[in-house]
C-alpha positions, 0 to 999 in steps of 0.5 A, a space after each residue: 685949359 686947352 680942352 676948355 678952349 677947344 670945347 668952347 670953339 666946338 660949341 660956340 665958334 664960327 666953325 663949330 656947332 654955333 650953339 646958343 642954348 646949351 645945358 649940361 648935367 654933371 651926372 654922378 661924379 661931382 669930383 670932375 674938373 673943368 678940363 675933364 668935362 671939356 675933354 668928354 664934351 669934345 669926344 662926344 661932339 667928335 663922335 656925333 660928327 663922325 656918325 658914331 651915335 644913334 640919334 633918338 628924336 623922341 623919348 620919355 623922361 
Protein backbone atom coordinates (compact mmCIF):
# COMPACT_ATOMS: atom_id res chain seq x y z
CA UNK A 1 0.00 0.00 0.00
CA UNK A 2 3.04 2.26 0.38
CA UNK A 3 3.37 2.94 -3.37
CA UNK A 4 -0.33 3.79 -3.62
CA UNK A 5 -0.04 6.45 -0.90
CA UNK A 6 3.15 7.83 -2.43
CA UNK A 7 1.50 8.03 -5.87
CA UNK A 8 -1.53 9.77 -4.37
CA UNK A 9 0.72 12.34 -2.71
CA UNK A 10 2.74 12.93 -5.91
CA UNK A 11 -0.44 13.48 -7.91
CA UNK A 12 -2.77 15.26 -5.53
CA UNK A 13 -0.76 16.34 -2.49
CA UNK A 14 0.11 19.91 -1.52
CA UNK A 15 3.77 19.28 -2.46
CA UNK A 16 2.90 17.20 -5.51
CA UNK A 17 1.48 18.03 -8.91
CA UNK A 18 -1.87 19.08 -7.40
CA UNK A 19 -3.68 17.32 -10.22
CA UNK A 20 -7.43 17.72 -10.43
CA UNK A 21 -8.30 15.79 -13.59
CA UNK A 22 -6.25 12.64 -14.04
CA UNK A 23 -6.99 9.61 -16.20
CA UNK A 24 -5.05 6.40 -16.74
CA UNK A 25 -5.52 3.62 -19.22
CA UNK A 26 -4.43 0.10 -18.25
CA UNK A 27 -2.86 -0.77 -21.59
CA UNK A 28 -2.37 -4.41 -22.55
CA UNK A 29 -1.92 -6.01 -19.13
CA UNK A 30 -5.12 -6.49 -17.15
CA UNK A 31 -3.33 -8.59 -14.52
CA UNK A 32 -1.54 -5.63 -12.93
CA UNK A 33 -1.98 -4.90 -9.23
CA UNK A 34 -2.72 -1.48 -7.79
CA UNK A 35 0.76 -1.46 -6.22
CA UNK A 36 2.38 -2.12 -9.61
CA UNK A 37 0.41 0.68 -11.26
CA UNK A 38 1.32 3.05 -8.42
CA UNK A 39 5.01 2.14 -8.67
CA UNK A 40 5.01 2.80 -12.42
CA UNK A 41 3.18 6.08 -11.89
CA UNK A 42 5.76 7.22 -9.32
CA UNK A 43 8.62 6.25 -11.63
CA UNK A 44 7.03 8.19 -14.50
CA UNK A 45 6.50 11.32 -12.42
CA UNK A 46 10.09 11.14 -11.16
CA UNK A 47 11.39 10.90 -14.76
CA UNK A 48 9.31 13.96 -15.67
CA UNK A 49 10.60 15.89 -12.64
CA UNK A 50 14.20 14.94 -13.55
CA UNK A 51 13.74 16.15 -17.13
CA UNK A 52 14.32 12.68 -18.58
CA UNK A 53 11.38 12.79 -21.00
CA UNK A 54 10.56 14.49 -24.25
CA UNK A 55 7.57 16.81 -23.99
CA UNK A 56 5.16 16.39 -26.92
CA UNK A 57 2.57 19.14 -27.03
CA UNK A 58 0.83 18.33 -30.30
CA UNK A 59 0.01 14.89 -31.60
CA UNK A 60 -2.62 13.15 -33.66
CA UNK A 61 -4.76 10.32 -32.28
